[in-house]
Structure formats: C-alpha cells, structure tokens
PLY file of the C-alpha trace (Angstrom):
ply
format ascii 1.0
element vertex 292
property float x
property float y
property float z
element edge 291
property int vertex1
property int vertex2
end_header
-19.04 -52.64 29.71
-18.69 -51.11 26.43
-22.53 -50.84 26.78
-21.95 -48.80 30.20
-18.49 -46.86 28.75
-21.16 -45.47 25.90
-23.63 -44.82 28.21
-21.39 -42.89 30.25
-20.47 -40.45 27.48
-23.89 -39.00 27.11
-23.07 -37.29 30.78
-19.98 -35.91 29.75
-19.93 -31.61 30.01
-22.75 -31.88 32.40
-22.02 -33.91 35.42
-18.92 -31.93 37.04
-17.94 -31.92 39.39
-19.26 -35.28 39.94
-18.28 -37.88 37.27
-19.62 -39.20 34.03
-20.74 -42.99 34.57
-22.74 -45.46 32.89
-24.40 -48.64 34.29
-26.17 -51.19 32.82
-28.28 -54.32 34.64
-28.17 -57.70 33.54
-31.14 -60.14 34.52
-30.11 -63.32 36.16
-30.01 -64.80 32.75
-27.79 -62.35 31.51
-29.92 -60.61 29.51
-29.90 -56.76 29.44
-32.70 -55.84 31.94
-31.90 -51.87 32.53
-29.66 -49.53 31.71
-28.80 -45.73 32.82
-26.17 -42.74 33.21
-25.59 -40.07 35.37
-26.81 -36.57 33.67
-25.60 -34.29 36.78
-24.89 -33.53 40.44
-28.05 -33.77 42.38
-29.88 -36.00 39.85
-30.10 -39.83 40.49
-26.54 -41.50 39.74
-26.33 -44.29 36.67
-27.00 -47.07 38.82
-30.26 -45.80 40.47
-31.64 -44.86 36.93
-30.18 -48.47 35.58
-32.18 -50.11 38.76
-35.26 -48.15 37.77
-35.52 -49.06 34.44
-34.75 -53.06 35.81
-37.12 -52.89 38.30
-37.74 -56.37 39.47
-35.84 -58.19 36.92
-32.66 -56.55 38.68
-32.84 -59.22 41.54
-30.29 -61.63 41.38
-28.66 -60.10 38.18
-25.25 -58.36 37.52
-24.74 -54.45 37.76
-21.80 -53.38 35.23
-20.94 -49.92 35.74
-17.88 -47.80 34.42
-16.86 -46.44 38.11
-17.10 -48.14 41.30
-20.92 -47.24 43.21
-20.35 -44.32 45.53
-19.85 -45.62 49.32
-21.09 -42.21 50.55
-24.66 -40.43 51.12
-24.19 -36.73 50.09
-26.86 -35.09 47.52
-28.41 -38.66 46.46
-28.22 -42.08 48.24
-25.09 -44.05 48.01
-25.05 -46.07 45.10
-23.73 -49.41 46.79
-26.66 -49.32 49.01
-28.99 -49.60 46.44
-27.51 -52.18 44.90
-27.73 -53.80 47.38
-31.20 -53.15 48.59
-32.05 -54.57 44.73
-30.97 -57.68 45.44
-28.04 -57.45 42.78
-25.91 -60.78 42.82
-22.82 -59.57 40.76
-21.29 -55.84 40.23
-18.26 -55.57 37.56
-16.46 -52.51 37.63
-14.04 -50.89 35.19
-12.16 -48.55 37.61
-11.90 -48.25 41.16
-13.21 -44.66 42.68
-10.27 -42.68 43.60
-12.72 -40.58 45.91
-13.91 -43.20 47.87
-15.06 -42.52 51.28
-14.06 -45.42 54.04
-13.42 -48.64 52.68
-14.78 -48.29 48.96
-18.42 -49.14 47.67
-16.55 -52.60 46.36
-15.68 -53.22 49.99
-19.18 -52.95 51.42
-21.12 -54.80 48.47
-18.41 -57.44 48.63
-19.30 -57.78 52.61
-22.61 -58.15 51.81
-21.54 -61.46 50.56
-22.04 -59.72 46.10
-19.53 -61.14 43.99
-17.69 -57.92 42.75
-15.13 -58.39 39.92
-12.87 -54.95 39.32
-10.69 -53.59 36.53
-12.45 -54.47 33.52
-11.09 -52.75 30.46
-10.18 -49.69 32.29
-7.99 -48.24 29.37
-11.37 -48.29 27.34
-13.08 -46.65 30.06
-10.70 -43.77 30.22
-11.93 -42.68 26.83
-14.47 -41.25 28.92
-13.51 -40.89 32.64
-9.74 -39.99 32.24
-9.91 -36.18 32.06
-12.45 -36.33 34.96
-9.86 -38.26 37.07
-7.17 -36.46 35.92
-8.73 -33.68 37.03
-9.29 -35.16 40.46
-5.92 -36.43 41.03
-4.35 -32.97 40.07
-7.45 -30.50 41.34
-7.44 -29.07 38.35
-9.41 -29.37 35.48
-8.25 -31.00 32.33
-7.24 -28.86 29.88
-7.88 -28.70 25.91
-6.01 -26.27 23.95
-7.36 -26.01 20.08
-6.89 -23.33 17.58
-6.68 -22.93 13.90
-2.94 -22.08 12.28
-2.88 -19.53 10.15
-5.02 -19.38 6.81
-7.59 -18.01 4.50
-10.29 -18.77 6.98
-9.09 -18.61 10.62
-12.28 -17.21 11.92
-14.38 -19.47 10.39
-12.10 -22.72 12.01
-11.96 -21.86 15.35
-15.66 -20.93 15.07
-15.83 -25.42 13.88
-13.62 -25.90 16.76
-16.00 -24.61 19.04
-18.93 -26.14 17.68
-17.00 -29.25 17.18
-15.33 -29.70 20.85
-17.59 -27.63 22.88
-20.40 -30.95 24.04
-17.45 -32.60 26.19
-16.46 -29.60 28.20
-17.44 -28.34 31.26
-16.10 -24.97 30.52
-15.78 -22.98 26.90
-13.24 -19.85 26.56
-13.89 -18.61 23.25
-12.04 -15.30 22.98
-12.17 -14.24 26.02
-16.08 -15.14 26.56
-16.90 -17.88 29.43
-19.70 -20.20 28.89
-20.56 -23.72 29.75
-20.13 -26.26 27.00
-23.68 -27.31 27.02
-25.79 -23.83 28.14
-27.64 -24.52 31.18
-26.30 -28.22 31.38
-24.63 -28.28 34.96
-26.50 -28.01 38.73
-26.30 -24.17 39.43
-26.00 -24.99 42.75
-22.63 -26.95 41.91
-21.35 -24.99 38.98
-20.55 -21.68 38.73
-18.20 -19.85 35.62
-15.16 -17.96 36.77
-13.69 -14.88 35.83
-11.51 -14.89 32.31
-8.35 -16.67 32.43
-5.24 -14.55 33.47
-1.63 -14.50 32.84
-0.97 -17.39 35.74
-2.51 -20.16 33.96
-2.38 -22.66 36.65
-3.97 -20.23 39.55
-6.73 -19.78 36.75
-7.60 -23.52 36.65
-7.38 -23.88 40.38
-10.20 -21.23 39.99
-12.44 -23.28 37.68
-11.86 -26.34 39.77
-13.08 -25.11 42.83
-16.17 -23.51 41.14
-16.95 -26.59 39.65
-15.05 -27.31 36.46
-13.18 -30.63 35.81
-12.74 -29.99 31.77
-12.38 -26.59 29.71
-11.95 -26.33 25.70
-9.71 -22.99 25.59
-10.36 -21.89 21.79
-7.81 -19.73 20.23
-4.30 -18.86 19.07
-4.52 -15.78 21.21
-3.93 -17.87 24.04
-0.75 -18.86 23.18
1.31 -17.02 25.39
-0.36 -18.03 28.22
-0.21 -21.78 27.38
3.49 -21.42 26.20
4.24 -20.40 29.97
2.23 -23.38 31.45
2.23 -25.66 28.82
2.67 -28.45 31.82
-1.29 -27.33 32.35
-2.48 -28.56 28.91
-3.67 -32.13 28.35
-4.74 -32.01 24.96
-4.03 -29.71 22.04
-6.24 -30.12 18.58
-5.19 -28.23 15.84
-6.63 -27.18 12.75
-4.54 -26.67 10.00
-5.56 -25.64 6.46
-4.70 -27.44 3.53
-2.57 -24.38 1.94
-0.82 -23.76 5.07
3.20 -22.80 4.88
5.63 -25.90 5.88
6.29 -23.44 8.95
2.73 -23.93 10.29
2.55 -27.97 9.91
6.41 -27.78 11.95
4.87 -25.98 14.56
2.25 -28.30 15.05
4.70 -31.07 15.53
7.17 -29.34 17.95
4.42 -29.63 20.40
5.30 -33.23 20.62
8.39 -32.40 22.17
6.97 -31.56 25.29
4.88 -35.23 26.20
2.34 -35.03 23.72
1.85 -38.18 21.35
-0.24 -38.06 17.87
-3.51 -39.32 18.89
-5.56 -38.36 15.50
-6.10 -37.23 12.22
-8.81 -36.10 10.46
-9.53 -34.29 6.85
-12.30 -31.94 6.41
-12.29 -30.98 3.30
-10.23 -27.55 3.30
-8.20 -28.44 6.81
-6.83 -31.02 8.31
-7.51 -31.51 12.22
-4.46 -32.83 14.25
-5.19 -34.20 17.75
-2.45 -34.44 20.47
-2.34 -35.73 23.81
-0.62 -36.79 26.84
-0.67 -40.13 27.46
-3.38 -41.06 29.64
-1.65 -43.32 32.22
1.67 -40.61 32.67
-1.11 -38.18 34.01
-2.18 -40.91 36.01
1.53 -41.85 38.29
0.30 -44.73 40.94
-3.04 -45.44 40.33
-2.89 -48.79 39.16
-4.64 -49.63 36.07
-2.84 -52.08 34.05
-0.33 -51.26 31.27
0 1
1 2
2 3
3 4
4 5
5 6
6 7
7 8
8 9
9 10
10 11
11 12
12 13
13 14
14 15
15 16
16 17
17 18
18 19
19 20
20 21
21 22
22 23
23 24
24 25
25 26
26 27
27 28
28 29
29 30
30 31
31 32
32 33
33 34
34 35
35 36
36 37
37 38
38 39
39 40
40 41
41 42
42 43
43 44
44 45
45 46
46 47
47 48
48 49
49 50
50 51
51 52
52 53
53 54
54 55
55 56
56 57
57 58
58 59
59 60
60 61
61 62
62 63
63 64
64 65
65 66
66 67
67 68
68 69
69 70
70 71
71 72
72 73
73 74
74 75
75 76
76 77
77 78
78 79
79 80
80 81
81 82
82 83
83 84
84 85
85 86
86 87
87 88
88 89
89 90
90 91
91 92
92 93
93 94
94 95
95 96
96 97
97 98
98 99
99 100
100 101
101 102
102 103
103 104
104 105
105 106
106 107
107 108
108 109
109 110
110 111
111 112
112 113
113 114
114 115
115 116
116 117
117 118
118 119
119 120
120 121
121 122
122 123
123 124
124 125
125 126
126 127
127 128
128 129
129 130
130 131
131 132
132 133
133 134
134 135
135 136
136 137
137 138
138 139
139 140
140 141
141 142
142 143
143 144
144 145
145 146
146 147
147 148
148 149
149 150
150 151
151 152
152 153
153 154
154 155
155 156
156 157
157 158
158 159
159 160
160 161
161 162
162 163
163 164
164 165
165 166
166 167
167 168
168 169
169 170
170 171
171 172
172 173
173 174
174 175
175 176
176 177
177 178
178 179
179 180
180 181
181 182
182 183
183 184
184 185
185 186
186 187
187 188
188 189
189 190
190 191
191 192
192 193
193 194
194 195
195 196
196 197
197 198
198 199
199 200
200 201
201 202
202 203
203 204
204 205
205 206
206 207
207 208
208 209
209 210
210 211
211 212
212 213
213 214
214 215
215 216
216 217
217 218
218 219
219 220
220 221
221 222
222 223
223 224
224 225
225 226
226 227
227 228
228 229
229 230
230 231
231 232
232 233
233 234
234 235
235 236
236 237
237 238
238 239
239 240
240 241
241 242
242 243
243 244
244 245
245 246
246 247
247 248
248 249
249 250
250 251
251 252
252 253
253 254
254 255
255 256
256 257
257 258
258 259
259 260
260 261
261 262
262 263
263 264
264 265
265 266
266 267
267 268
268 269
269 270
270 271
271 272
272 273
273 274
274 275
275 276
276 277
277 278
278 279
279 280
280 281
281 282
282 283
283 284
284 285
285 286
286 287
287 288
288 289
289 290
290 291
C-alpha cells in the first residue's frame, strides 16, 4: 500500500477534479506485476494503468489501491469492471470513495466473488488523498496560505515558497497572479482558472471548486486581511521566518495555533526557518469513520 500511496503522489496538482490515486498489481505469487497512477481527468485511472503494466500476470492476483475503485462509467470505464475482467482475485483498498454511486465499487467486486479488504493504513493514505477528500466533502478547495515574515529578503523568500510548494497545488495565487500549479497540467475540458480572490474568500473558493480546483496555494502576507476574516477556510499555513526575525514575528506564527492548527513540521533552509501548521485532517472529515 505504501508503494501505491507513493505512486498516487505523482498525480498531485494534475488530477483534479479527480482524486490522486495509485495502484499496484501483485501476481498470484505475491510478486509485483504492475503499477500505475492517475495522471489527469479524461485519461486512464490508476487501476487501468497498473493492469496494463501487469498484463496476463494480473489474473488470479491482487490489486492494491489507495481509493475504492470507481463504480460508474464517466469519461473512462468503471475501474471495478476493469478489475473483474482482468481476473483479479483480491482487492486491497485503503479508503472508501465518498463519491461512489450506487452500492460502491467494493460492493460490486464482492458480489463477483472477489475478496475485498478495506481500511488499510488510511491515515498514511491521507498524506496524499486528504486534501481532495476535504475539498470534496466541503465543496471548496483545500487552502494553503504560505508567506514570508518580515525580513531583509521577503520577496525572494516568497518566491522560494512558491517554487517549493506549487507542484502539489491545482491553483497558485501569487501577488494577484493566478495560474496552475503545474502549467498546462490539467485537462482543459474539466479545469478552468477563475478570477482573482475577492473580499468574500468563501464565495471565491466555491467558484474555484466549480471550476475544477481541489487545492489552492495562496502566497504572500498581502492576503492577511482576506484570510483573517475567513480563517476557517484556511487548512494549512506555511511561514518562512528569517533567522533575523523579531520576537514579535515569531509570536505571530504561534498565535495561528489558537485557531485549531497544529504544528506538523519545522525545517531549516539556511537563512530561514519554515514552519508548517495544519488543521488535523480527521477533524476536517467528521463522521468519515477513519480509524483514529
């Protein structure tokens, strides 16, 4: 499953509005026969790519997938049917898809005599799939606000934040410039770039969701007014602190934790220290039933 989770991360920033999913196919002896991930909407899903790589070795084998195989025919065929047709004997799933239609792919697989196991290390799968699940449940994108504190090279620090964080986001907003995190990464038929943020951040995020975005990176302290009025819309905060920062700047970073954020990482980059704060993912997925 950890192999599949790693593969799923290759689709971050390009799959939306679809989820980033990874899949590994084991042959009947338990050896890896194929692997794949979903790149973007309109193209083959993770299971299909993994089955294609495995070929005939998939028959009688096991499919290990981060998200429940889809149960509907849309732009691409239903993945649960692809697994059935390939002769897969067992399917191991990390997280059940909340957007499943009907009884869900897992139920259909079971009805066809396939052994199905679910809830395999879902907390680890959330490291990649969590933002998409949060966005799907709330119908507004997962929002990361990143900014550099006061310092002698604030512009350069913001630029480094953009370069380091953009690849996992669908949309980057930097000094009122909106662009894809991965330029040209999404399927244009299913993803459009909205207008610039408005004073009503919640309404703007809903517009972005309708346009296909599931994760947004907002860069710069200049957005503090919009964020302050709608802090509940922010899911993650990344702060670049200059090593010469005043104590007051450090205190401002920790005040963010009073609004439901927790410290999840601190890294040193030489001239700056990067602090990462995040709302606990399970608190953003109430009632989802993930084991704690």
